[in-house]
C-alpha positions as CSV (number, residue, x, y, z in Angstrom):
1,M,-4.6,-10.8,-68.6
2,S,-7.1,-9.2,-71.0
3,G,-9.6,-12.0,-70.4
4,Q,-9.6,-11.1,-66.7
5,T,-10.2,-7.5,-67.5
6,D,-13.1,-8.4,-69.7
7,G,-14.6,-10.5,-67.0
8,T,-14.3,-7.7,-64.5
9,A,-15.9,-5.3,-66.9
10,D,-18.8,-7.8,-67.5
11,R,-19.4,-8.2,-63.8
12,H,-19.4,-4.4,-63.3
13,A,-21.8,-4.0,-66.2
14,A,-24.1,-6.7,-64.9
15,R,-24.2,-5.1,-61.4
16,A,-24.9,-1.7,-63.0
17,A,-27.8,-3.2,-65.0
18,R,-29.2,-4.9,-61.9
19,R,-29.1,-1.6,-60.0
20,A,-30.8,0.2,-62.9
21,E,-33.5,-2.4,-63.0
22,I,-34.1,-2.2,-59.2
23,R,-34.2,1.6,-59.4
24,A,-36.7,1.5,-62.3
25,R,-39.0,-0.9,-60.3
26,T,-38.7,1.5,-57.3
27,V,-39.7,4.5,-59.3
28,E,-42.6,2.6,-60.9
29,R,-43.9,1.6,-57.4
30,H,-43.6,5.2,-56.3
31,V,-45.4,6.6,-59.3
32,A,-48.3,4.0,-58.9
33,A,-48.6,4.8,-55.2
34,R,-48.7,8.6,-55.9
35,L,-51.4,8.0,-58.6
36,R,-53.6,6.1,-56.1
37,R,-52.9,8.5,-53.3
38,E,-53.9,11.6,-55.4
39,R,-57.0,9.8,-56.7
40,E,-58.1,9.0,-53.1
41,R,-57.1,12.5,-51.8
42,L,-59.5,14.0,-54.4
43,G,-62.3,11.5,-53.3
44,L,-62.4,9.9,-56.7
45,S,-63.3,6.2,-57.3
46,V,-61.4,4.1,-59.8
47,Q,-64.5,4.4,-62.0
48,D,-64.4,8.2,-61.7
49,L,-60.8,8.4,-62.8
50,A,-61.3,5.8,-65.5
51,R,-64.0,8.0,-67.0
52,R,-61.8,11.1,-66.8
53,V,-59.0,9.4,-68.8
54,G,-61.2,7.3,-71.1
55,L,-60.0,3.9,-69.9
56,P,-61.7,0.9,-68.5
57,E,-61.7,0.7,-64.7
58,A,-59.7,-2.5,-64.9
59,D,-56.9,-0.7,-66.6
60,V,-56.7,2.0,-64.0
61,T,-56.6,-0.7,-61.3
62,K,-53.8,-2.4,-63.1
63,Y,-51.8,0.9,-63.3
64,E,-52.3,1.5,-59.6
65,S,-51.3,-2.0,-58.7
66,L,-48.3,-2.2,-61.1
67,R,-49.8,-5.0,-63.1
68,R,-49.4,-2.7,-66.1
69,K,-46.7,-0.1,-66.7
70,L,-47.6,3.5,-67.3
71,S,-46.3,5.2,-70.4
72,A,-45.3,8.9,-70.4
73,G,-48.4,9.7,-72.4
74,L,-50.7,8.0,-69.9
75,L,-49.0,9.7,-67.0
76,L,-49.7,13.0,-68.7
77,L,-53.4,12.0,-69.1
78,F,-53.6,11.0,-65.4
79,A,-52.0,14.2,-64.3
80,E,-54.5,16.3,-66.3
81,A,-57.4,14.2,-64.9
82,L,-56.1,14.7,-61.4
83,N,-55.4,18.5,-61.9
84,C,-51.7,18.1,-61.1
85,T,-48.5,18.3,-63.1
86,P,-46.7,15.1,-64.2
87,D,-43.8,15.9,-61.8
88,Y,-46.2,15.3,-58.9
89,F,-45.8,11.6,-59.4
90,F,-42.1,11.8,-59.0
91,R,-42.0,14.1,-56.0
92,D,-40.2,12.7,-52.9
93,F,-38.9,9.8,-55.0
94,E,-35.3,10.2,-53.7
95,D,-36.6,10.0,-50.1
96,A,-38.7,7.0,-50.8
97,E,-35.8,5.3,-52.6
98,E,-33.5,6.0,-49.7
99,Q,-35.9,4.4,-47.2
100,S,-36.4,1.3,-49.4
101,R,-32.7,0.5,-49.5
102,P,-31.6,-2.6,-47.6
103,G,-30.2,-1.9,-44.1
104,R,-32.5,1.1,-43.5
């Protein structure tokens, strides 16, 4: 009987881990999109933003396209370079997450 309970707990834990991983990818997509949107809204090129944060253009492109993950420190640098607060990148995330769910 205890083996069955352990198996159920393992399945629940695995499902919870998958949901957390999906949510993490969803927020990463949202943050990258907001980064690009704000850069474009300000009329900045990738080169302009790269200069402002002291990174190669290729790195900025990788952050915007999710080929490289943003750290909290870099997010702060990008926020400063774009004259916004770090929370800007997370605004409307819940709405975007809701719209990205299957069956919507």
